[in-house]
A tleap script that builds the chain and sets N, CA, C and O, in Angstrom:
source leaprc.protein.ff14SB
mol = sequence {
  NMET ILE TYR LYS ASN ILE PHE TYR ASN LEU
  SER GLU LEU ASN LEU ASP MET LYS LEU SER
  LEU LEU LYS ASP CYS LYS ALA ILE CYS TYR
  GLN TRP TRP ALA ASP LYS LEU ASP CYS SER
  VAL SER ILE ALA ARG GLN ARG ILE ASP SER
  SER PHE GLU SER MET LEU ASP ARG LEU LYS
  GLU ASN THR HIE ILE VAL VAL ILE ASP ARG
  GLY THR PHE GLY SER PHE ASP ASP ASP LYS
  GLU HIE PHE GLU ILE GLY PHE ARG THR MET
  ASP SER PRO VAL ASP TYR PHE LEU PHE ILE
  GLU VAL GLU SER GLU LYS MET PRO SER ILE
  ILE GLU LYS TYR SER LEU LYS PRO MET CGLU
}
set mol.1.N position { -16.109 13.124 -9.805 }
set mol.1.CA position { -15.252 12.020 -9.395 }
set mol.1.C position { -14.143 11.825 -10.423 }
set mol.1.O position { -14.363 11.933 -11.629 }
set mol.2.N position { -12.968 11.542 -9.924 }
set mol.2.CA position { -11.807 11.324 -10.780 }
set mol.2.C position { -11.244 9.943 -10.489 }
set mol.2.O position { -10.639 9.721 -9.440 }
set mol.3.N position { -11.444 9.013 -11.420 }
set mol.3.CA position { -10.909 7.668 -11.266 }
set mol.3.C position { -9.644 7.546 -12.101 }
set mol.3.O position { -9.669 7.804 -13.304 }
set mol.4.N position { -8.546 7.159 -11.481 }
set mol.4.CA position { -7.277 7.085 -12.202 }
set mol.4.C position { -6.725 5.664 -12.260 }
set mol.4.O position { -6.579 5.102 -13.346 }
set mol.5.N position { -6.418 5.079 -11.110 }
set mol.5.CA position { -5.797 3.754 -11.027 }
set mol.5.C position { -4.490 3.677 -11.811 }
set mol.5.O position { -4.307 2.788 -12.642 }
set mol.6.N position { -3.593 4.608 -11.543 }
set mol.6.CA position { -2.277 4.630 -12.172 }
set mol.6.C position { -1.294 3.909 -11.257 }
set mol.6.O position { -1.043 4.349 -10.135 }
set mol.7.N position { -0.743 2.808 -11.738 }
set mol.7.CA position { 0.216 2.021 -10.977 }
set mol.7.C position { 1.623 2.537 -11.236 }
set mol.7.O position { 1.962 2.901 -12.362 }
set mol.8.N position { 2.448 2.568 -10.181 }
set mol.8.CA position { 3.836 3.022 -10.304 }
set mol.8.C position { 4.788 1.834 -10.291 }
set mol.8.O position { 4.549 0.830 -9.621 }
set mol.9.N position { 5.864 1.971 -11.043 }
set mol.9.CA position { 6.861 0.916 -11.176 }
set mol.9.C position { 7.810 0.942 -9.971 }
set mol.9.O position { 8.449 1.959 -9.703 }
set mol.10.N position { 7.897 -0.161 -9.261 }
set mol.10.CA position { 8.763 -0.272 -8.085 }
set mol.10.C position { 9.927 -1.226 -8.321 }
set mol.10.O position { 10.647 -1.568 -7.384 }
set mol.11.N position { 10.114 -1.655 -9.554 }
set mol.11.CA position { 11.107 -2.690 -9.849 }
set mol.11.C position { 12.546 -2.263 -9.555 }
set mol.11.O position { 13.411 -3.117 -9.364 }
set mol.12.N position { 12.811 -0.969 -9.517 }
set mol.12.CA position { 14.167 -0.486 -9.252 }
set mol.12.C position { 14.477 -0.387 -7.759 }
set mol.12.O position { 15.618 -0.119 -7.381 }
set mol.13.N position { 13.480 -0.599 -6.914 }
set mol.13.CA position { 13.669 -0.463 -5.468 }
set mol.13.C position { 14.064 -1.797 -4.847 }
set mol.13.O position { 13.440 -2.823 -5.118 }
set mol.14.N position { 15.100 -1.783 -4.016 }
set mol.14.CA position { 15.459 -2.989 -3.274 }
set mol.14.C position { 14.576 -3.086 -2.026 }
set mol.14.O position { 13.768 -2.194 -1.766 }
set mol.15.N position { 14.726 -4.144 -1.274 }
set mol.15.CA position { 13.858 -4.384 -0.121 }
set mol.15.C position { 13.978 -3.267 0.922 }
set mol.15.O position { 12.971 -2.855 1.496 }
set mol.16.N position { 15.192 -2.775 1.171 }
set mol.16.CA position { 15.365 -1.689 2.144 }
set mol.16.C position { 14.663 -0.415 1.687 }
set mol.16.O position { 14.062 0.294 2.494 }
set mol.17.N position { 14.742 -0.131 0.398 }
set mol.17.CA position { 14.074 1.054 -0.138 }
set mol.17.C position { 12.556 0.907 -0.061 }
set mol.17.O position { 11.857 1.881 0.217 }
set mol.18.N position { 12.043 -0.286 -0.303 }
set mol.18.CA position { 10.603 -0.529 -0.200 }
set mol.18.C position { 10.139 -0.346 1.246 }
set mol.18.O position { 9.080 0.230 1.498 }
set mol.19.N position { 10.931 -0.837 2.181 }
set mol.19.CA position { 10.620 -0.664 3.599 }
set mol.19.C position { 10.589 0.822 3.946 }
set mol.19.O position { 9.678 1.285 4.632 }
set mol.20.N position { 11.573 1.557 3.476 }
set mol.20.CA position { 11.633 2.996 3.716 }
set mol.20.C position { 10.438 3.709 3.083 }
set mol.20.O position { 9.857 4.607 3.692 }
set mol.21.N position { 10.075 3.317 1.878 }
set mol.21.CA position { 8.914 3.885 1.195 }
set mol.21.C position { 7.648 3.700 2.031 }
set mol.21.O position { 6.881 4.645 2.219 }
set mol.22.N position { 7.433 2.496 2.527 }
set mol.22.CA position { 6.243 2.217 3.338 }
set mol.22.C position { 6.228 3.060 4.614 }
set mol.22.O position { 5.182 3.577 5.005 }
set mol.23.N position { 7.368 3.197 5.252 }
set mol.23.CA position { 7.451 4.020 6.471 }
set mol.23.C position { 7.182 5.491 6.158 }
set mol.23.O position { 6.461 6.165 6.895 }
set mol.24.N position { 7.761 5.984 5.067 }
set mol.24.CA position { 7.538 7.382 4.682 }
set mol.24.C position { 6.070 7.647 4.384 }
set mol.24.O position { 5.532 8.685 4.770 }
set mol.25.N position { 5.426 6.717 3.704 }
set mol.25.CA position { 4.005 6.878 3.383 }
set mol.25.C position { 3.146 6.805 4.637 }
set mol.25.O position { 2.179 7.555 4.770 }
set mol.26.N position { 3.482 5.930 5.538 }
set mol.26.CA position { 2.730 5.831 6.800 }
set mol.26.C position { 2.825 7.139 7.573 }
set mol.26.O position { 1.855 7.553 8.206 }
set mol.27.N position { 3.993 7.799 7.528 }
set mol.27.CA position { 4.201 9.040 8.273 }
set mol.27.C position { 3.305 10.176 7.782 }
set mol.27.O position { 3.024 11.108 8.536 }
set mol.28.N position { 2.851 10.110 6.522 }
set mol.28.CA position { 2.012 11.187 5.981 }
set mol.28.C position { 0.593 10.729 5.636 }
set mol.28.O position { -0.163 11.471 5.008 }
set mol.29.N position { 0.234 9.519 6.040 }
set mol.29.CA position { -1.075 8.972 5.657 }
set mol.29.C position { -2.212 9.551 6.496 }
set mol.29.O position { -2.002 10.080 7.588 }
set mol.30.N position { -3.416 9.435 5.953 }
set mol.30.CA position { -4.591 9.798 6.741 }
set mol.30.C position { -5.275 8.564 7.307 }
set mol.30.O position { -6.111 8.677 8.204 }
set mol.31.N position { -4.928 7.377 6.790 }
set mol.31.CA position { -5.395 6.141 7.404 }
set mol.31.C position { -4.599 4.958 6.867 }
set mol.31.O position { -4.062 4.996 5.759 }
set mol.32.N position { -4.539 3.915 7.674 }
set mol.32.CA position { -3.923 2.664 7.250 }
set mol.32.C position { -4.617 1.535 7.995 }
set mol.32.O position { -5.226 1.753 9.043 }
set mol.33.N position { -4.523 0.326 7.448 }
set mol.33.CA position { -5.082 -0.846 8.116 }
set mol.33.C position { -4.428 -2.097 7.567 }
set mol.33.O position { -3.719 -2.064 6.561 }
set mol.34.N position { -4.680 -3.188 8.243 }
set mol.34.CA position { -4.142 -4.490 7.843 }
set mol.34.C position { -5.273 -5.509 7.790 }
set mol.34.O position { -6.205 -5.479 8.593 }
set mol.35.N position { -5.162 -6.405 6.823 }
set mol.35.CA position { -6.109 -7.506 6.656 }
set mol.35.C position { -5.334 -8.809 6.570 }
set mol.35.O position { -4.124 -8.824 6.343 }
set mol.36.N position { -6.062 -9.898 6.757 }
set mol.36.CA position { -5.489 -11.211 6.470 }
set mol.36.C position { -6.518 -12.017 5.709 }
set mol.36.O position { -7.724 -11.796 5.820 }
set mol.37.N position { -6.009 -12.952 4.938 }
set mol.37.CA position { -6.861 -13.883 4.210 }
set mol.37.C position { -6.452 -15.282 4.630 }
set mol.37.O position { -5.368 -15.760 4.296 }
set mol.38.N position { -7.345 -15.927 5.373 }
set mol.38.CA position { -7.146 -17.304 5.808 }
set mol.38.C position { -8.330 -18.095 5.279 }
set mol.38.O position { -9.406 -18.099 5.877 }
set mol.39.N position { -8.126 -18.760 4.160 }
set mol.39.CA position { -9.233 -19.447 3.483 }
set mol.39.C position { -9.781 -20.627 4.275 }
set mol.39.O position { -10.846 -21.146 3.939 }
set mol.40.N position { -9.079 -21.062 5.318 }
set mol.40.CA position { -9.642 -22.109 6.176 }
set mol.40.C position { -10.736 -21.531 7.072 }
set mol.40.O position { -11.518 -22.271 7.670 }
set mol.41.N position { -10.782 -20.200 7.157 }
set mol.41.CA position { -11.787 -19.509 7.969 }
set mol.41.C position { -12.834 -18.832 7.087 }
set mol.41.O position { -14.033 -18.927 7.349 }
set mol.42.N position { -12.368 -18.144 6.035 }
set mol.42.CA position { -13.259 -17.389 5.161 }
set mol.42.C position { -12.567 -17.141 3.825 }
set mol.42.O position { -11.339 -17.114 3.747 }
set mol.43.N position { -13.370 -16.960 2.774 }
set mol.43.CA position { -12.778 -16.625 1.481 }
set mol.43.C position { -12.683 -15.104 1.295 }
set mol.43.O position { -12.290 -14.628 0.230 }
set mol.44.N position { -13.041 -14.360 2.324 }
set mol.44.CA position { -12.939 -12.901 2.300 }
set mol.44.C position { -11.836 -12.451 3.250 }
set mol.44.O position { -11.611 -13.070 4.290 }
set mol.45.N position { -11.148 -11.370 2.887 }
set mol.45.CA position { -10.148 -10.796 3.793 }
set mol.45.C position { -10.841 -10.320 5.058 }
set mol.45.O position { -11.985 -9.868 5.022 }
set mol.46.N position { -10.140 -10.425 6.169 }
set mol.46.CA position { -10.652 -9.980 7.463 }
set mol.46.C position { -9.713 -8.923 8.033 }
set mol.46.O position { -8.495 -9.096 7.995 }
set mol.47.N position { -10.259 -7.836 8.557 }
set mol.47.CA position { -9.458 -6.790 9.198 }
set mol.47.C position { -8.824 -7.373 10.455 }
set mol.47.O position { -9.469 -8.111 11.199 }
set mol.48.N position { -7.548 -7.037 10.689 }
set mol.48.CA position { -6.860 -7.520 11.880 }
set mol.48.C position { -6.309 -6.335 12.672 }
set mol.48.O position { -6.050 -5.262 12.128 }
set mol.49.N position { -6.142 -6.563 13.953 }
set mol.49.CA position { -5.542 -5.576 14.842 }
set mol.49.C position { -4.057 -5.893 14.910 }
set mol.49.O position { -3.646 -6.841 15.579 }
set mol.50.N position { -3.259 -5.102 14.217 }
set mol.50.CA position { -1.826 -5.345 14.137 }
set mol.50.C position { -1.101 -4.009 14.194 }
set mol.50.O position { -1.620 -2.998 13.721 }
set mol.51.N position { 0.073 -4.000 14.761 }
set mol.51.CA position { 0.877 -2.782 14.734 }
set mol.51.C position { 1.494 -2.630 13.348 }
set mol.51.O position { 1.645 -3.610 12.619 }
set mol.52.N position { 1.846 -1.415 12.995 }
set mol.52.CA position { 2.474 -1.162 11.707 }
set mol.52.C position { 3.814 -1.889 11.632 }
set mol.52.O position { 4.129 -2.502 10.612 }
set mol.53.N position { 4.595 -1.827 12.692 }
set mol.53.CA position { 5.905 -2.497 12.721 }
set mol.53.C position { 5.760 -4.007 12.556 }
set mol.53.O position { 6.572 -4.643 11.882 }
set mol.54.N position { 4.738 -4.573 13.163 }
set mol.54.CA position { 4.497 -6.009 13.022 }
set mol.54.C position { 4.200 -6.368 11.568 }
set mol.54.O position { 4.644 -7.404 11.072 }
set mol.55.N position { 3.448 -5.506 10.894 }
set mol.55.CA position { 3.167 -5.753 9.481 }
set mol.55.C position { 4.442 -5.628 8.649 }
set mol.55.O position { 4.660 -6.425 7.735 }
set mol.56.N position { 5.280 -4.648 8.949 }
set mol.56.CA position { 6.530 -4.486 8.197 }
set mol.56.C position { 7.454 -5.679 8.382 }
set mol.56.O position { 8.250 -5.988 7.495 }
set mol.57.N position { 7.359 -6.353 9.524 }
set mol.57.CA position { 8.166 -7.559 9.762 }
set mol.57.C position { 7.817 -8.672 8.778 }
set mol.57.O position { 8.602 -9.604 8.603 }
set mol.58.N position { 6.664 -8.590 8.139 }
set mol.58.CA position { 6.226 -9.609 7.173 }
set mol.58.C position { 6.783 -9.355 5.765 }
set mol.58.O position { 6.657 -10.207 4.886 }
set mol.59.N position { 7.390 -8.197 5.554 }
set mol.59.CA position { 7.915 -7.821 4.241 }
set mol.59.C position { 9.105 -8.691 3.860 }
set mol.59.O position { 10.059 -8.831 4.625 }
set mol.60.N position { 9.034 -9.278 2.653 }
set mol.60.CA position { 10.107 -10.124 2.124 }
set mol.60.C position { 10.336 -9.763 0.660 }
set mol.60.O position { 9.606 -8.954 0.088 }
set mol.61.N position { 11.348 -10.366 0.069 }
set mol.61.CA position { 11.671 -10.088 -1.331 }
set mol.61.C position { 10.500 -10.380 -2.267 }
set mol.61.O position { 10.296 -9.646 -3.235 }
set mol.62.N position { 9.733 -11.426 -2.004 }
set mol.62.CA position { 8.643 -11.799 -2.915 }
set mol.62.C position { 7.303 -11.145 -2.575 }
set mol.62.O position { 6.287 -11.449 -3.200 }
set mol.63.N position { 7.300 -10.252 -1.590 }
set mol.63.CA position { 6.069 -9.547 -1.228 }
set mol.63.C position { 5.657 -8.623 -2.374 }
set mol.63.O position { 6.482 -7.889 -2.917 }
set mol.64.N position { 4.392 -8.666 -2.730 }
set mol.64.CA position { 3.861 -7.828 -3.820 }
set mol.64.C position { 3.510 -6.450 -3.250 }
set mol.64.O position { 2.575 -6.320 -2.460 }
set mol.65.N position { 4.269 -5.419 -3.658 }
set mol.65.CA position { 4.098 -4.062 -3.147 }
set mol.65.C position { 3.560 -3.182 -4.268 }
set mol.65.O position { 3.957 -3.319 -5.425 }
set mol.66.N position { 2.642 -2.268 -3.908 }
set mol.66.CA position { 2.053 -1.372 -4.905 }
set mol.66.C position { 2.031 0.077 -4.423 }
set mol.66.O position { 1.913 0.363 -3.232 }
set mol.67.N position { 2.150 0.973 -5.395 }
set mol.67.CA position { 1.864 2.397 -5.224 }
set mol.67.C position { 0.909 2.728 -6.365 }
set mol.67.O position { 1.257 2.602 -7.539 }
set mol.68.N position { -0.305 3.155 -6.003 }
set mol.68.CA position { -1.350 3.388 -7.006 }
set mol.68.C position { -1.977 4.758 -6.767 }
set mol.68.O position { -2.419 5.066 -5.660 }
set mol.69.N position { -2.010 5.570 -7.813 }
set mol.69.CA position { -2.763 6.820 -7.773 }
set mol.69.C position { -4.212 6.445 -8.079 }
set mol.69.O position { -4.551 6.151 -9.225 }
set mol.70.N position { -5.052 6.455 -7.070 }
set mol.70.CA position { -6.441 6.028 -7.224 }
set mol.70.C position { -7.359 7.160 -7.677 }
set mol.70.O position { -8.509 6.909 -8.038 }
set mol.71.N position { -6.868 8.407 -7.666 }
set mol.71.CA position { -7.798 9.510 -7.903 }
set mol.71.C position { -8.797 9.496 -6.764 }
set mol.71.O position { -8.404 9.507 -5.597 }
set mol.72.N position { -10.083 9.472 -7.081 }
set mol.72.CA position { -11.104 9.379 -6.035 }
set mol.72.C position { -11.668 7.969 -5.905 }
set mol.72.O position { -12.539 7.727 -5.070 }
set mol.73.N position { -11.178 7.031 -6.727 }
set mol.73.CA position { -11.683 5.655 -6.694 }
set mol.73.C position { -11.517 5.056 -5.300 }
set mol.73.O position { -10.417 5.058 -4.747 }
set mol.74.N position { -12.588 4.553 -4.745 }
set mol.74.CA position { -12.541 3.903 -3.444 }
set mol.74.C position { -12.554 4.844 -2.264 }
set mol.74.O position { -12.469 4.395 -1.121 }
set mol.75.N position { -12.661 6.154 -2.509 }
set mol.75.CA position { -12.663 7.123 -1.418 }
set mol.75.C position { -14.013 7.116 -0.710 }
set mol.75.O position { -15.066 7.167 -1.346 }
set mol.76.N position { -13.962 7.052 0.594 }
set mol.76.CA position { -15.190 7.096 1.391 }
set mol.76.C position { -15.323 8.442 2.087 }
set mol.76.O position { -16.210 8.624 2.921 }
set mol.77.N position { -14.441 9.392 1.749 }
set mol.77.CA position { -14.388 10.671 2.449 }
set mol.77.C position { -14.491 11.816 1.454 }
set mol.77.O position { -13.477 12.397 1.068 }
set mol.78.N position { -15.718 12.145 1.035 }
set mol.78.CA position { -15.945 13.284 0.137 }
set mol.78.C position { -15.121 13.228 -1.136 }
set mol.78.O position { -14.617 14.255 -1.592 }
set mol.79.N position { -14.978 12.070 -1.704 }
set mol.79.CA position { -14.247 11.916 -2.964 }
set mol.79.C position { -12.832 12.478 -2.890 }
set mol.79.O position { -12.391 13.200 -3.785 }
set mol.80.N position { -12.140 12.147 -1.836 }
set mol.80.CA position { -10.772 12.606 -1.622 }
set mol.80.C position { -9.823 11.930 -2.609 }
set mol.80.O position { -9.785 10.703 -2.698 }
set mol.81.N position { -9.043 12.746 -3.362 }
set mol.81.CA position { -8.035 12.169 -4.241 }
set mol.81.C position { -6.904 11.623 -3.387 }
set mol.81.O position { -6.383 12.308 -2.506 }
set mol.82.N position { -6.531 10.374 -3.662 }
set mol.82.CA position { -5.549 9.726 -2.800 }
set mol.82.C position { -4.741 8.680 -3.560 }
set mol.82.O position { -5.090 8.253 -4.661 }
set mol.83.N position { -3.654 8.294 -2.921 }
set mol.83.CA position { -2.833 7.183 -3.374 }
set mol.83.C position { -3.054 6.028 -2.407 }
set mol.83.O position { -3.286 6.232 -1.215 }
set mol.84.N position { -2.979 4.824 -2.934 }
set mol.84.CA position { -2.998 3.611 -2.119 }
set mol.84.C position { -1.612 2.982 -2.228 }
set mol.84.O position { -1.120 2.695 -3.319 }
set mol.85.N position { -1.011 2.782 -1.082 }
set mol.85.CA position { 0.306 2.165 -1.007 }
set mol.85.C position { 0.137 0.945 -0.112 }
set mol.85.O position { -0.548 1.018 0.909 }
set mol.86.N position { 0.743 -0.158 -0.477 }
set mol.86.CA position { 0.581 -1.314 0.379 }
set mol.86.C position { 1.244 -2.552 -0.174 }
set mol.86.O position { 2.001 -2.509 -1.145 }
set mol.87.N position { 0.933 -3.660 0.481 }
set mol.87.CA position { 1.500 -4.920 0.025 }
set mol.87.C position { 0.596 -6.091 0.324 }
set mol.87.O position { -0.349 -6.007 1.108 }
set mol.88.N position { 0.924 -7.187 -0.333 }
set mol.88.CA position { 0.316 -8.503 -0.107 }
set mol.88.C position { 1.471 -9.471 0.055 }
set mol.88.O position { 2.364 -9.515 -0.791 }
set mol.89.N position { 1.470 -10.254 1.136 }
set mol.89.CA position { 2.619 -11.126 1.418 }
set mol.89.C position { 2.708 -12.324 0.488 }
set mol.89.O position { 3.793 -12.871 0.288 }
set mol.90.N position { 1.582 -12.742 -0.085 }
set mol.90.CA position { 1.564 -13.903 -0.978 }
set mol.90.C position { 1.973 -15.185 -0.233 }
set mol.90.O position { 2.548 -16.098 -0.825 }
set mol.91.N position { 1.671 -15.239 1.060 }
set mol.91.CA position { 2.009 -16.400 1.884 }
set mol.91.C position { 0.852 -17.385 1.925 }
set mol.91.O position { -0.302 -17.025 1.693 }
set mol.92.N position { 1.179 -18.614 2.219 }
set mol.92.CA position { 0.185 -19.663 2.398 }
set mol.92.C position { 0.488 -20.373 3.713 }
set mol.92.O position { 1.661 -20.616 3.995 }
set mol.93.N position { -0.473 -20.707 4.508 }
set mol.93.CA position { -1.910 -20.689 4.262 }
set mol.93.C position { -2.577 -19.347 4.602 }
set mol.93.O position { -3.751 -19.163 4.283 }
set mol.94.N position { -1.864 -18.405 5.238 }
set mol.94.CA position { -2.455 -17.115 5.583 }
set mol.94.C position { -1.706 -16.017 4.832 }
set mol.94.O position { -0.480 -15.921 4.901 }
set mol.95.N position { -2.453 -15.208 4.125 }
set mol.95.CA position { -1.924 -14.117 3.312 }
set mol.95.C position { -2.252 -12.802 4.037 }
set mol.95.O position { -3.388 -12.600 4.466 }
set mol.96.N position { -1.257 -11.905 4.175 }
set mol.96.CA position { -1.448 -10.641 4.877 }
set mol.96.C position { -1.390 -9.468 3.907 }
set mol.96.O position { -0.644 -9.493 2.927 }
set mol.97.N position { -2.188 -8.437 4.193 }
set mol.97.CA position { -2.306 -7.257 3.347 }
set mol.97.C position { -2.118 -6.007 4.207 }
set mol.97.O position { -2.610 -5.933 5.333 }
set mol.98.N position { -1.404 -5.034 3.661 }
set mol.98.CA position { -1.244 -3.730 4.302 }
set mol.98.C position { -1.759 -2.672 3.337 }
set mol.98.O position { -1.420 -2.688 2.154 }
set mol.99.N position { -2.571 -1.758 3.837 }
set mol.99.CA position { -3.115 -0.660 3.045 }
set mol.99.C position { -2.755 0.658 3.719 }
set mol.99.O position { -2.966 0.827 4.920 }
set mol.100.N position { -2.209 1.596 2.938 }
set mol.100.CA position { -1.890 2.935 3.429 }
set mol.100.C position { -2.519 3.911 2.443 }
set mol.100.O position { -2.306 3.792 1.237 }
set mol.101.N position { -3.290 4.872 2.940 }
set mol.101.CA position { -3.899 5.865 2.069 }
set mol.101.C position { -3.323 7.246 2.378 }
set mol.101.O position { -3.307 7.696 3.524 }
set mol.102.N position { -2.848 7.905 1.311 }
set mol.102.CA position { -2.195 9.207 1.424 }
set mol.102.C position { -2.875 10.168 0.455 }
set mol.102.O position { -3.114 9.820 -0.701 }
set mol.103.N position { -3.187 11.372 0.923 }
set mol.103.CA position { -3.764 12.378 0.044 }
set mol.103.C position { -2.806 12.670 -1.108 }
set mol.103.O position { -1.596 12.774 -0.905 }
set mol.104.N position { -3.345 12.800 -2.303 }
set mol.104.CA position { -2.535 12.997 -3.504 }
set mol.104.C position { -1.573 14.172 -3.392 }
set mol.104.O position { -0.449 14.099 -3.889 }
set mol.105.N position { -1.997 15.249 -2.749 }
set mol.105.CA position { -1.141 16.437 -2.662 }
set mol.105.C position { 0.108 16.204 -1.809 }
set mol.105.O position { 1.049 16.996 -1.868 }
set mol.106.N position { 0.128 15.138 -1.024 }
set mol.106.CA position { 1.296 14.829 -0.185 }
set mol.106.C position { 2.279 13.873 -0.861 }
set mol.106.O position { 3.348 13.608 -0.310 }
set mol.107.N position { 1.946 13.357 -2.026 }
set mol.107.CA position { 2.762 12.330 -2.665 }
set mol.107.C position { 3.920 12.815 -3.544 }
set mol.107.O position { 4.852 12.037 -3.751 }
set mol.108.N position { 3.928 14.035 -4.074 }
set mol.108.CA position { 5.041 14.427 -4.949 }
set mol.108.C position { 6.431 14.234 -4.341 }
set mol.108.O position { 7.349 13.817 -5.046 }
set mol.109.N position { 6.606 14.524 -3.064 }
set mol.109.CA position { 7.933 14.342 -2.442 }
set mol.109.C position { 8.320 12.869 -2.380 }
set mol.109.O position { 9.495 12.534 -2.526 }
set mol.110.N position { 7.357 11.995 -2.166 }
set mol.110.CA position { 7.620 10.549 -2.148 }
set mol.110.C position { 7.989 10.070 -3.544 }
set mol.110.O position { 8.953 9.324 -3.719 }
set mol.111.N position { 7.225 10.497 -4.524 }
set mol.111.CA position { 7.479 10.101 -5.915 }
set mol.111.C position { 8.877 10.549 -6.339 }
set mol.111.O position { 9.603 9.804 -6.997 }
set mol.112.N position { 9.242 11.764 -5.958 }
set mol.112.CA position { 10.574 12.279 -6.305 }
set mol.112.C position { 11.676 11.534 -5.549 }
set mol.112.O position { 12.674 11.132 -6.146 }
set mol.113.N position { 11.498 11.350 -4.246 }
set mol.113.CA position { 12.515 10.695 -3.420 }
set mol.113.C position { 12.867 9.308 -3.932 }
set mol.113.O position { 14.037 8.927 -3.933 }
set mol.114.N position { 11.857 8.542 -4.371 }
set mol.114.CA position { 12.082 7.166 -4.818 }
set mol.114.C position { 12.107 7.036 -6.344 }
set mol.114.O position { 12.116 5.923 -6.871 }
set mol.115.N position { 12.118 8.157 -7.047 }
set mol.115.CA position { 12.163 8.185 -8.516 }
set mol.115.C position { 11.113 7.271 -9.128 }
set mol.115.O position { 11.408 6.490 -10.033 }
set mol.116.N position { 9.877 7.374 -8.627 }
set mol.116.CA position { 8.799 6.521 -9.103 }
set mol.116.C position { 8.235 7.046 -10.418 }
set mol.116.O position { 8.045 8.248 -10.598 }
set mol.117.N position { 7.976 6.123 -11.320 }
set mol.117.CA position { 7.399 6.450 -12.628 }
set mol.117.C position { 6.166 5.581 -12.850 }
set mol.117.O position { 6.142 4.412 -12.466 }
set mol.118.N position { 5.143 6.163 -13.475 }
set mol.118.CA position { 3.963 5.343 -13.800 }
set mol.118.C position { 4.350 4.198 -14.720 }
set mol.118.O position { 5.217 4.344 -15.582 }
set mol.119.N position { 3.697 3.054 -14.529 }
set mol.119.CA position { 3.928 1.904 -15.409 }
set mol.119.C position { 3.267 2.184 -16.752 }
set mol.119.O position { 2.251 2.873 -16.831 }
set mol.120.N position { 3.852 1.648 -17.781 }
set mol.120.CA position { 3.297 1.852 -19.124 }
set mol.120.C position { 2.527 0.645 -19.575 }
set mol.120.O position { 1.989 0.634 -20.682 }
savepdb mol mol.pdb
quit
């Protein structure tokens, strides 16, 4: 098992570039899903049935977006090395989450296209 958890710096990307990044990652992903956190219902995130475009409509300037090289951390599929790309809307009273998982070998073109660098 290879656990990495390397976070990439997205501070140089504007909102349009972040939107493009999410779409590019979705195009090469092996799975994606959406959750919501509504603490009036539960203190745990709940999986929701949402279209990808509907989730992208929730993207705003203050949305917390991540690109993380997870290695095999969190893999449920034969310890597949992968990246986790996604966001948290940071909204109240309902907070929405998007998760996109991409095999590590497919990420170099994304990293190059958006000039992503690991955070120090």
